[in-house]
C-alpha positions in Angstrom: 143.4 184.0 37.1 141.9 186.0 34.3 145.3 186.2 32.6 146.1 182.4 32.7 146.1 180.7 29.3 143.2 178.3 28.8 145.4 175.2 28.8 146.9 176.2 32.2 143.5 177.1 33.6 142.0 173.8 32.5 145.0 171.8 34.0 144.1 173.4 37.3 140.4 172.5 36.8 141.3 168.9 36.0 143.6 168.6 39.1 140.7 169.7 41.3 138.4 166.8 40.3 138.1 164.3 43.2 138.8 160.6 42.9 136.2 158.3 41.4 134.5 157.5 44.7 133.7 161.2 45.3 133.3 162.8 41.9 131.2 165.9 41.9 129.3 165.6 38.7 128.3 169.3 38.7 131.8 170.6 39.3 132.6 171.7 35.6 129.1 173.1 35.4 129.8 175.4 38.3 133.1 176.6 36.6 131.2 177.8 33.5 129.2 180.3 35.7 132.2 182.1 37.2 133.2 184.4 34.3 133.4 184.4 30.5 137.1 183.3 30.4 136.4 180.3 32.6 133.4 179.3 30.7 135.1 179.5 27.3 138.1 177.5 28.6 136.0 174.8 30.3 133.7 174.3 27.2 136.8 173.9 25.0 138.3 171.2 27.2 136.4 167.9 26.6 138.4 165.9 29.2 136.9 168.1 32.0 133.5 166.8 31.1 134.5 163.1 31.0 134.1 162.5 34.7 130.5 161.7 35.6 128.9 160.8 38.9 125.2 159.6 38.8 122.7 158.1 41.2 119.4 156.8 39.8 116.4 157.3 42.1 112.7 157.1 41.9 112.6 160.9 41.4 115.0 161.1 38.4 114.3 158.0 36.4 111.4 159.6 34.6 112.2 161.3 31.2 113.2 165.0 31.4 114.7 165.0 34.8 117.5 167.5 35.6 119.9 164.6 36.2 119.2 163.2 32.7 119.8 166.7 31.2 123.1 167.0 33.0 124.2 163.6 31.7 123.3 164.4 28.1 125.2 167.7 28.5 128.3 166.0 29.9 128.3 163.3 27.2 128.0 165.9 24.4 130.7 168.3 25.9 133.2 165.4 26.5 133.4 164.8 22.8 135.3 161.6 22.1 137.3 161.6 25.3 137.5 158.3 27.3 134.8 158.3 30.1 135.2 157.8 33.8 131.9 157.4 35.6 130.1 156.0 38.7 126.5 154.9 38.3 124.8 154.1 41.6 121.3 152.8 42.2 119.1 153.5 45.2 115.6 152.4 46.2 115.9 149.3 44.1 112.3 148.3 44.4 111.3 151.5 42.6 113.7 151.2 39.7 111.9 150.1 36.5 113.7 152.0 33.8 117.4 152.5 33.1 117.7 155.8 31.2 121.2 156.6 32.6 122.6 153.1 31.7 121.1 153.2 28.2 122.5 156.7 27.6 126.0 155.6 28.8 125.9 152.4 26.8 125.4 154.5 23.6 128.9 155.7 24.4 130.3 152.3 25.4 133.3 152.6 23.0 134.5 155.5 25.3 134.2 153.6 28.6 137.6 153.5 30.4 137.0 153.6 34.2 133.5 152.4 35.3 131.9 151.7 38.7 128.4 150.3 39.0 126.9 150.4 42.5 124.0 148.2 43.7 122.5 147.5 40.2 119.1 145.8 40.3 118.7 142.6 38.3 117.2 144.4 35.3 120.2 146.6 35.1 122.5 143.6 35.2 120.4 142.2 32.3 120.8 145.4 30.3 124.6 145.5 31.0 124.9 141.8 30.0 123.9 142.5 26.4 126.2 143.3 23.5 129.8 142.2 22.8 133.3 142.7 24.2 134.1 144.7 21.1 131.7 147.4 22.3 134.2 148.3 25.1 137.6 148.8 23.4 139.0 151.3 25.9 137.7 149.7 29.2 140.5 149.1 31.6 139.0 149.5 35.1 135.6 148.0 36.1 134.1 147.9 39.6 130.7 146.6 40.7 129.0 146.5 44.1 126.0 144.3 44.7 124.1 144.2 48.0 122.6 140.8 47.5 123.9 137.4 46.3 124.4 136.6 42.7 121.9 133.8 43.0 119.2 134.6 40.4 118.7 133.1 37.0 120.4 136.1 35.6 123.6 135.0 37.2 123.4 131.2 37.5 122.1 130.8 34.0 122.2 134.1 32.2 125.2 135.9 30.6 126.3 138.0 33.6 128.6 140.8 32.5 129.4 138.6 29.4 130.4 141.6 27.2 133.0 142.8 29.7 136.5 142.3 28.0 138.1 140.7 31.1 141.4 140.0 29.3 142.1 143.8 28.8 141.2 145.0 32.3 143.9 146.4 34.5 141.7 146.7 37.6 138.6 144.7 38.6 136.9 145.3 41.9 133.9 143.8 43.6 132.3 145.2 46.7 129.6 143.6 48.8 129.3 140.8 46.3 128.9 137.1 47.0 129.2 134.3 44.4 128.2 131.6 47.0 125.5 130.0 44.7 127.3 130.7 41.4 130.9 130.2 42.3 131.6 128.4 39.0 130.8 131.6 37.2 133.3 133.5 39.2 136.0 131.0 38.4 135.2 131.4 34.7 136.0 135.1 35.0 139.1 135.2 37.2 141.5 133.2 34.9 140.7 135.7 32.1 142.2 138.6 34.1 145.6 138.1 32.7 146.4 141.8 32.5 144.9 142.8 35.8 147.1 144.8 38.2 144.6 145.4 41.0 142.0 142.8 41.9 139.4 142.9 44.7 136.9 140.0 45.2 135.3 137.6 47.6 135.7 133.9 47.4 133.3 131.2 48.5 135.1 128.2 46.9 138.3 127.1 45.2 138.3 125.9 41.6 138.1 122.2 40.8 141.1 122.2 38.6 144.6 121.7 40.1 146.2 124.0 37.5 147.5 127.2 38.9 145.8 130.4 37.8 148.5 132.7 36.4 148.0 136.4 37.0 151.4 137.6 35.9 150.8 141.4 36.3 148.8 141.4 39.6 150.4 143.8 42.1 147.6 144.5 44.5 145.1 141.8 45.7 142.2 142.4 48.1 140.6 139.1 49.0 137.7 138.3 51.2 136.3 134.9 52.3 132.6 134.5 52.2 131.1 134.1 55.7 129.3 130.9 54.6 132.3 129.3 52.8 134.1 126.3 54.2 137.5 127.4 53.0 140.5 129.1 54.4 142.4 131.9 52.8 145.4 129.6 52.4 143.3 127.4 50.2 142.6 130.3 47.9 146.2 131.5 47.7 147.4 128.0 46.7 145.3 128.4 43.5 147.3 131.3 42.1 150.7 132.1 40.7 151.3 135.7 41.7 154.9 136.6 40.8 154.5 140.4 41.0 152.3 140.7 44.2 153.3 143.7 46.2 150.2 144.5 48.3 147.7 142.1 50.0 144.5 143.0 51.9 142.5 140.3 53.6 139.0 140.6 54.8 137.6 137.7 56.9 133.9 137.6 57.2 133.5 134.6 59.4 135.4 133.1 62.3 138.5 131.4 60.9 141.3 129.5 62.4 143.2 131.8 64.8 146.5 130.5 63.4 146.1 132.5 60.2 149.0 132.0 57.8 150.8 130.1 60.5 153.1 128.2 60.8 154.1 128.9 57.2 153.3 132.1 55.3 152.6 131.4 51.7 155.4 132.2 49.3 153.6 135.0 47.4 153.3 137.0 50.6 156.9 136.8 51.7 158.0 139.8 49.7 155.0 142.1 50.3 155.3 145.8 50.7 151.8 146.3 52.0 149.8 143.9 54.2 146.3 144.6 55.7 144.5 142.2 57.9 140.9 143.2 58.2 137.6 141.8 59.6 136.7 140.0 62.8 139.2 137.3 63.1 140.8 136.6 66.5 144.4 135.9 65.6 146.8 134.1 67.9 150.0 135.6 69.1 152.0 132.9 67.4 150.3 133.7 64.1 151.2 137.4 64.5 154.8 136.6 65.3 154.9 134.3 62.3 153.5 136.9 59.9 155.7 139.8 61.0 158.9 137.7 61.1 158.2 136.2 57.6 157.7 139.4 55.7 160.7 141.7 56.4 159.9 143.8 53.3 156.8 145.4 54.7 156.5 149.1 54.3 152.8 149.4 55.2 151.1 147.2 57.8 147.5 147.4 59.1 145.5 145.3 61.4 141.9 145.8 62.3 141.1 142.3 63.6 139.6 141.5 66.9 142.5 141.8 69.4 142.2 141.2 73.1 144.1 143.5 75.4 146.7 140.8 75.9 147.1 140.2 72.1 147.4 144.0 71.6 150.1 144.2 74.2 151.9 141.3 72.4 151.6 143.0 69.0 153.0 146.3 70.3 155.9 144.4 71.9 156.6 142.6 68.6 156.7 145.9 66.7 158.9 147.7 69.2 162.6 147.4 68.0 165.2 146.3 70.5 168.9 146.7 70.6 169.3 143.2 69.1 166.6 143.1 66.4 163.7 144.8 64.7 160.8 143.0 62.9 159.6 144.7 59.7 162.7 147.0 59.7 161.5 149.2 56.8 158.0 149.9 58.2 156.8 153.4 57.2 153.0 153.2 57.8 151.2 151.5 60.6 147.4 151.3 61.1 145.6 149.7 64.0 142.2 149.5 65.6 141.9 150.1 69.4 142.9 148.1 72.4 140.8 148.8 75.5 141.9 151.7 77.6 141.2 149.6 80.6 144.4 147.7 79.9 147.0 150.3 80.8 149.9 148.1 80.0 148.8 147.8 76.3 148.3 151.5 76.0 151.7 152.3 77.5 153.4 149.7 75.2 151.7 151.3 72.2 153.1 154.7 73.0 156.5 153.3 73.8 156.6 151.4 70.5 155.6 154.6 68.6 158.4 156.6 70.3 161.0 154.1 69.2 159.6 153.6 65.7 159.2 157.3 64.9 162.7 157.9 66.2 164.3 155.4 64.0 167.6 153.7 64.8 170.3 151.3 63.8 168.8 148.5 61.7 165.4 150.0 61.2 163.8 153.0 59.4 161.8 155.7 61.1 158.1 155.4 61.0 156.5 158.1 58.9 152.7 157.6 59.6 150.5 156.1 62.3 146.8 155.9 61.9 144.5 154.9 64.8 141.0 153.7 63.7 138.1 153.5 66.1 134.3 153.6 65.7 132.6 156.7 67.0 130.4 154.7 69.3 133.4 153.1 70.9 134.8 155.7 73.2 138.5 155.5 73.9 139.1 159.1 74.9 142.3 158.4 77.0 144.1 156.7 74.1 143.0 159.5 71.7 144.0 162.2 74.1 147.4 160.6 74.6 148.0 160.2 70.9 147.1 163.8 70.2 149.4 164.9 73.0 152.4 163.0 71.7 151.6 164.3 68.2 151.7 167.8 69.4 154.9 167.3 71.4 156.9 165.5 68.7 155.3 166.7 65.5 154.8 163.1 64.2 152.2 162.2 61.6 149.6 160.6 63.9 146.0 160.4 62.7 142.8 159.4 64.4 140.1 158.1 62.1 136.5 157.3 63.2 135.9 154.6 60.7 137.0 151.0 60.8 135.9 147.3 60.6 135.9 146.8 56.9 136.4 150.3 55.6 140.1 149.8 55.4 139.7 146.8 53.1 138.1 149.1 50.5 141.0 151.5 50.4 143.7 151.5 47.7 146.7 149.4 48.3 149.1 151.5 46.3 151.7 153.3 48.4 
């Protein structure tokens, strides 16, 4: 390692940085304390210091905190390199100052990939000042908000007005609701003409009958507000999405069990990725309609509320026969559990996996199967049988103890 040229060493350092959701802000700092060669290499590589992860708390919002010193160091050492950062807020009732946000705004012309988590209203007011020209490099913007956008800041004030919506390539909202300010949401969305990846929650449809054109959108993650009196079909009818490849749907209230049935909307018929998430009880007819209408699927996930009978029906649909195979190119399958009390459903699941992983005439071999279940919901028999078949056959079978909404937040990119 000591003989590696600095540019090779720093390429290794850069490849070790985690994705935005899990950035270790102190990672480059640690590298500078290994040896002199590492320190000199790291300090001479501004890009390494351009990934920042911050959480403002009651303990670090006062001037002179260690976290503020780290931020100033990162901003200085990153030079003029574009910034990727996450700024999270905790203990909202204690937040009175915004030293991190003000320090970052002083470098707004370098913002490229930004995630703001649970900002209090005062932070939103700070972020809503300025002009779009202050963010010439911004391409990816995400925001999570744990209460409704229903204050005067949102319904009357200039919420996020400086954000250059028309130049964004990715715009994500998490845990946000526009229920009392839906007209503000429909002012933003038509401006996202360059966006490739969009994640948001709808509580209404726009009043205009003109289609909203998002010509570059490839990945859409849509949720329906639990209080809204609309269906996802109503939302899809508002858009022209010629490039859509991946669609993730989160339903947060009880909708019609005949989701996307009897006719799957045109933008969905050529999808590569489809994820149905939430608490909807979907009918067998709707499942059959969806799977038969989207033959191009490579990645299919379902974490809706399935009864044992519905699960049995789903596994039967997905198991190819000598005559036909639905979704013949399927490579990745993700599901949440059926009850182990229904032996027929479990047996059909394992039988379907054996056929799918084996491949055959008219359909491709499955590459990956992921079984989601909550840690509090014990399904040991299913888990044991999945682990056994994985050991026997060497197939890529994974068991994940997170579900019900987590999947909706994952990337749709293959």
